[in-house]
C-alpha positions, -999 to +999 in steps of 0.1 A: +396-807+391+364-826+398+335-819+375+309-832+399+315-803+423+294-779+403+264-800+404+255-797+440+259-758+438+234-755+410+210-778+427+212-758+459+205-725+442+175-738+422+159-752+454+163-720+472+195-727+493+220-699+497+258-704+498+277-697+530+302-668+527+300-670+490+316-705+488+302-738+476+297-763+505+314-797+500+291-823+484+283-855+502+282-874+470+296-869+435+275-876+404+289-894+374+310-873+352+287-878+322+260-858+339+282-828+344+300-826+311+289-791+303+272-761+320+243-767+297+236-801+312+242-787+347+216-760+343+189-784+333+162-790+360+159-826+350+195-834+359+195-813+391+196-833+423+174-823+452+189-805+482+185-836+503+208-856+480+234-829+474+240-809+506+242-815+542+218-796+564+248-783+584+265-768+554+235-755+536+216-723+544+178-727+549+158-723+517+147-688+506+110-699+504+091-731+501+080-723+466+088-747+438+116-738+413+090-731+387+075-703+407+100-677+419+074-654+435+077-656+473+047-655+496+035-621+507+052-623+542+083-642+531+101-617+509+139-623+504+162-609+530+180-586+505+148-576+487+138-539+484+112-526+509+076-531+499+070-493+497+100-488+473+087-484+438+122-484+422+135-520+415+171-529+422+195-519+394+203-548+371+221-539+339+214-565+312+240-550+290+267-556+316+254-592+322+256-599+284+291-585+282+303-607+311+287-638+295+305-631+262+338-628+281+332-662+298+325-679+265+356-664+250+377-675+280+363-711+277+375-713+241+411-704+249+438-731+251+444-744+286+412-729+299+404-739+335+367-749+335+362-750+373+367-712+378+347-705+346+318-726+359+319-709+392+318-675+375+288-686+353+269-699+384+276-666+402+261-647+372+230-670+374+228-664+411+227-626+405+200-630+378+179-651+401+182-626+429+172-597+407+142-616+393+132-626+428+134-590+441+115-576+411+087-601+416+085-593+453+082-556+445+054-563+420+036-584+446+040-557+473+026-530+449-004-552+442-009-557+479-008-520+486-029-509+457-065-505+467-090-526+450-112-512+423-143-509+445-122-489+470-110-465+442-146-461+429-158-453+464-131-426+468-140-411+434-176-410+445-168-393+478-147-367+461-175-360+436-200-357+464-178-333+483-172-311+452-208-310+440-224-307+474-252-280+474-237-262+504-203-245+507-179-269+524-144-263+537-121-291+547-095-278+572-065-291+590-067-291+627-047-258+628-073-241+606-054-243+573-076-250+543-070-284+527-098-284+502-129-265+493-158-276+471-174-257+442-200-239+463-173-227+487-152-215+458-181-196+444-189-181+478-154-167+485-147-158+449-114-177+448-104-209+430-098-240+451-061-240+442-058-205+457-076-213+489-057-245+496-029-240+521-042-207+534-056-200+568-094-202+568-096-169+587-081-152+557-116-154+541-133-141+572-141-104+578-118-087+603-143-083+631-151-120+630-116-135+627-107-138+663-141-155+672-139-179+643-103-188+651-114-196+687-142-218+676-120-237+652-095-244+680-123-254+704-137-279+679-103-294+673-095-296+710-128-310+723-139-330+692-173-315+695-192-296+668-194-258+670-216-232+654-210-195+650-220-166+628-195-146+608-191-126+577-171-142+549-152-122+523-165-128+488-156-112+454-186-089+457-181-079+494-192-096+526-216-125+530-231-132+564-233-169+571-236-194+599-206-218+602-209-253+615-176-268+624-176-306+626-144-325+637-138-357+618-114-384+630-096-405+605-078-438+614-046-430+595-047-392+601-047-368+629-082-357+618-097-328+600-124-301+604-153-300+581-168-265+579-202-259+564-214-224+556-252-217+555-271-185+552-302-188+574-316-156+587-339-172+613-311-192+628-288-162+628-314-141+646-319-168+673-282-173+680-267-139+687-241-156+709-225-188+694-230-218+716-210-250+716-228-281+707-228-307+735-232-344+729-268-342+741-276-314+717-253-321+689-262-307+655-265-335+630-245-330+599-276-333+578-295-308+598-266-283+596-264-287+559-302-286+556-304-253+575-286-236+546-305-218+519-280-220+491-285-213+455-302-240+435-279-270+430-264-273+396-275-303+375-246-327+370-250-331+332-276-306+320-257-275+333-230-260+311-194-267+321-182-247+351-157-225+331-184-217+305-209-209+332-184-185+349-177-168+316-214-163+309-220-149+343-189-128+347-185-115+311-207-084+313-195-075+348-159-079+337-165-055+308-180-030+332-150-033+355-126-028+326-145+003+315-144+017+350-106+011+352-101+029+319-122+058+330-102+061+362-069+061+343-082+087+320-094+109+349-060+107+367-042+115+334-064+145+328-059+156+364-021+155+360-022+172+326-043+200+340-019+206+369-012+243+362+002+249+396+030+224+393+026+217+430+037+182+440+017+183+472-015+194+455-011+169+428-007+140+452-037+152+473-060+155+443-050+120+430-055+105+464-090+119+468-099+107+433-087+072+440-104+071+474-137+079+458-134+056+427-110+027+433-104+021+470-118+027+505-085+042+518-055+057+500-023+062+519+006+082+502+041+081+515+068+103+500+106+103+504+117+133+524+153+136+535+162+100+525+133+087+547+098+076+538+074+100+553+036+098+554+021+125+532-016+118+530-043+094+542-077+098+526-107+076+532-145+076+530-163+108+537-182+113+569-183+094+601-150+087+620-130+087+588-114+121+594-102+111+629-088+078+615-071+097+586-054+120+611-042+090+631-029+074+599-011+106+588+007+107+621+023+073+617+053+071+594+060+038+578+084+016+598+110-008+582+086-038+588+056-023+571+045-030+536+050+006+522+086+005+534+093-028+518+077-018+486+098+014+485+130-005+492+124-033+467+106-011+441+083-041+436+045-040+440+026-061+466-009-074+463-027-089+493-061-099+479-069-112+514-048-095+541-039-118+569-012-097+586-029-070+607+005-052+613+014-049+576+006-011+577+021-004+611+006+003+645-013+034+657-001+053+688-028+035+708-013+001+699-041-009+674-029-020+640-037+006+613-052-022+591-078-028+618-085+009+621-090+013+584-111-019+583-091-031+553-093-067+541-075-062+508-043-042+503-024-031+472+008-012+474+028+001+445+059+023+442+057+059+428+085+058+403+094+071+369+115+039+361+146+057+372+139+071+407+115+061+434+096+090+449+074+071+474+047+046+477+009+047+472-010+021+492-047+013+484-069-004+509-104-019+503-129-028+530-148-060+529-179-045+512-159-036+481-144-070+474-107-079+470-082-064+446-076-084+414-045-088+392-060-063+368-062-038+396-025-043+403-017-035+367-038-003+369-022+008+402+013+003+388+003+024+358-010+051+381+022+049+402+042+055+370+020+084+360+025+100+395+062+094+394+065+112+360+043+140+373+065+144+404+096+144+384+082+171+361+070+191+391+104+190+408+122+198+376+099+227+369+104+240+405+142+238+403+143+255+369+118+281+380+139+288+411+170+292+389+152+313+364+137+336+391+171+340+407+188+348+374+160+371+364+162+389+398+199+395+392+190+414+360+166+437+377+171+462+405+160+450+439+145+484+448+141+516+428+160+546+442+143+576+457+145+604+431+135+639+444+103+651+427+098+619+409+075+589+417+088+556+402+071+522+399+079+491+379+067+456+374+079+425+357+057+395+347+072+364+331+057+345+303+034+316+312+048+295+284+082+279+291+106+281+320+135+299+303+148+332+316+135+362+297+155+391+283+137+421+297+156+446+319+152+480+334+174+502+356+174+536+373+208+552+381+224+585+390+243+604+362+262+636+361+237+665+365+206+643+371+192+608+369+192+582+342+168+555+332+170+524+309+146+498+297+153+471+271+146+436+258+169+409+244+157+387+215+153+352+226+153+334+260+175+312+280+210+315+295+226+331+265+199+357+264+203+363+301+240+368+296+235+394+269+208+411+290+233+415+319+259+428+295+236+454+280+222+466+313+256+471+330+272+485+299+245+512+297+248+519+335+286+522+335+288+543+303+261+567+316+282+574+347+305+595+325+283+603+296+252+625+299+241+622+263+217+592+259+225+588+222+262+585+229+255+560+257+237+537+233+264+541+207+291+531+231+270+502+244+266+490+208+304+490+205+307+468+236+280+443+225+292+441+189+327+432+201+315+399+214+298+372+194+261+370+203+249+342+180+226+366+161+209+380+192+203+417+196+190+442+221+163+468+219+168+496+244+155+530+255+175+554+277+163+585+294+184+613+310+163+635+333+171+670+345+150+697+361+144+730+342+125+751+366+092+735+376+092+710+347+113+678+342+132+677+309+137+642+296+161+633+267+152+599+252+176+578+233+161+548+214+176+518+197+147+499+181+126+499+213+088+508+213+072+538+232+071+553+256+037+569+263+031+603+279+000+605+301-008+642+308-025+652+340-055+664+320-061+629+305-044+633+272-022+604+260+007+609+236+024+577+221+060+586+213+077+569+184+106+545+185+134+546+160+170+536+158+186+502+152+189+475+178+222+471+196+246+443+187+236+438+151+258+463+132+292+478+139+279+513+136+248+522+157+223+548+147+202+556+179+173+579+177+167+609+199+135+625+214+129+651+240+099+658+262+090+681+291+068+668+319+048+690+342+036+682+376+011+653+375+024+641+341+035+605+337+059+588+314+050+552+308+077+528+295+071+492+284+086+463+265+071+445+234+056+419+257+028+444+264+021+453+228+022+417+216-002+404+243-030+386+225-065+377+234-080+342+228-096+356+196-061+368+184-065+406+190-034+425+201-033+446+232-014+473+214-046+484+197-063+493+229-033+504+249-039+542+244-075+539+255-065+519+286-039+545+295-065+573+293-086+556+319-056+556+342-048+593+339-043+612+371-034+581+392-001+573+409+027+555+392+021+524+412-016+524+403-009+528+366+016+500+366-007+476+385-037+486+364-019+480+331-005+447+344-039+434+355-057+445+324-032+429+301-034+396+320-072+397+318-070+405+281-049+375+274-069+352+297-038+345+317-018+333+287+012+356+285+033+346+255+063+369+263+078+386+293+063+419+301+080+448+318+065+482+326+081+513+342+062+545+352+077+578+360+054+605+375+063+641+382+053+653+417+067+685+433+100+699+420+128+696+445+134+725+470 
């Protein structure tokens, strides 16, 4: 082992020379051993020989850089070969902890008996080489960053230009060459009513009214293609509606960019009147930027320091208007809620139509309602402004069902609302039969579509459209529309539930009443049933007319309570009386045996009041035997106008094991009428809590001499008028009038 061999390697490294293939080149001369006794002495710059004395040019790589050993920062254009690129901001990984660990390991190895110093020195120099490389690359990165960083004057210039753009007294839009908004200034933000962050990245034509979009898009493309300034008139969409402006489009070429379009908006009535048709600006007649900006008549410029902050200024200006808008939304929600609560018809179609008309007059220009019919979304209504061509457009919109690519269909499928404050897709509502998008026909620039749902089922979609003059929908409008959609969904669920239960109740009630009354010789019959206006349960009223041995029988009754159990007891009572009367001519015995049938089955405390009549001719008069079990009436209306109110009596059926029916007999002459009724008639009340029972005799007197059908219809109409349409119980009436005795 020769100690002098380490000396040339260290010298070569410190002077910038690189080893070949990781091996130390052979030295030309060997220094005395005393100068290389330890690594410490070897690392000293004072004892390090120059490259000229230690290595041959053939065996030594060219120096990394001509800098002296004291300065390891290379010149700007002579970065090390293995240094990171200048644009890379992440320095090479160099773990100091690992380096320290390897150093400790080398020191420990040097202290072991029989240690070989040559390999240890080579390893130590290898670690030094790695540290030098890391420091060199790091310094190169720092230098590159400094070279790339703009000078402070440049940064100040950029800040000033940004401030000038933002605070310019005219609305300015900075667009990409394809018409996408890159940046807007404060005046432009105020003009379109949208924050700069919202406008950035969106097509500029999104903020242009529908009739002007195609022309503006053409002029933007022409300016980008030709590099010449263009001017045109258009209507921009603002928060309050449309603003008619003159646009000046100025292409700007940047050295490091593809270029941008600077659009200035000015409101100059004189210029707008002189330029009905936009004309391109030729080089000879180019519009200077200053002139284009000076033609505008914007609002007074804001003072940079004297004016309040922008947010505070907006709050002061928008505060009262926001409160008014909030109040209008609350009033609208209240109006819709009242409309739904006052829906006495329980008609789903009528409910949707009324709500659509209310919203079209207060909240949107157009309201389109789509409802699920047969597992498909069908258009139900389209309501717009009154007058003009609105009715024709509404008919066209009603004839177009939503297709799978339309917004209503997507909202229905996802059950998620959609808000397009600035609608850019003209086909979002579908296409009319003539090929024109519905959005264009409606003139809508802002669209809001929400599902009609009760949180469990989706019944359809309501789509609201605003024209440019009404301003765009806001987030608060979305919340209101979703609340209205939920209200409509609940109302539709109630309507459908009521309709189903009503149909079931009507079918069940119809099964308890005879479909038609039989033709009885010498007797005119008429009957009517009117259900209660409160509740949907099946009532317990029944009546029947049937043939018995030696004549005809009649029954009328009422079951306490409502619902399915009451309906079952009603059916049992009616058919028990009918079957028993087929073999039994005595009305009292009929009721007694019917009580045995009903009492044999548990009824849950329910009972039946009933009246039976067995009729037989005795010469020219009709003899009627009346059996009663707790039922009121009937009344006898004589042909001369006298009215006799017969009593009730007896115990209701189904309460006690032993029945005690009452018996009455009456003879009817030609023209006399026997009027049966249930307690629903006597308990009918007026709004001032008076009972119809008190005036029933007087009402019947006025109906004397009329036919059975006229008496029934007259009592029914007068009772309904007396109660102001609020019938608290089922009402059944049956009239029997004697005509000519049979042959």
